[in-house]
N, C-alpha and C positions, 0 to 999 in steps of 0.2 A: 065439509071437506073441500080442500082446494083442488082446482082443476089443473093447476100447474104441475108439469112433470118435474120430478126430482132427478137430477143428474148426479151420479155417483162421483165422489171426489177422486176416484181412481179412473174416471173416464179419460181416455186418451184423445178422443175427438171432441172438438168444440164447434158443432155445426153453425151456431149463431155467430160466433167469433169469426169463423172462416168466411161466412157470408158477408159480414161487415168489412173484413179486410179486402175481400174481392171487390165489393162495391166501392170502397175507398180507392182502390187501384184504378177502377174504371173511371171514377170521377177525376182522379189525379191525372190520368192520361189525357184528359181534355184541357189540361193546363190550370186547373183549379187546385189551390192548396187544400189539404184535408187534414183534420186533426180528429183522432178517435179518443173519446173520453171513457175511462173505466171507473166504475163505482168503487170497486175494491181491487186494488192492484195485487193483493195477495192471491186472489182467485185467478188472475190472469196468468200468474207464473206457474200454475200447475200443469206440468207436462208440455210446456211450450218453451222454446228457446227464445228468450226475450230479446236478445241482441238481433237475431234474425228477423223477428217480428218488427222491431223498431226500424230496421233497415228497409223493410218492405214499405 
């Protein structure tokens, strides 16, 4: 049995994504360019406004 937690596809919060975006913002504020890569873009679009995320 896997020890990984399964997140429902209906989940509205994405704590790992939120943490990654926050860290990227902190790094970017120091003047360093940041690019986040996503393994499956279809999973990124669930419950998130992509245009707002791209702007961040």
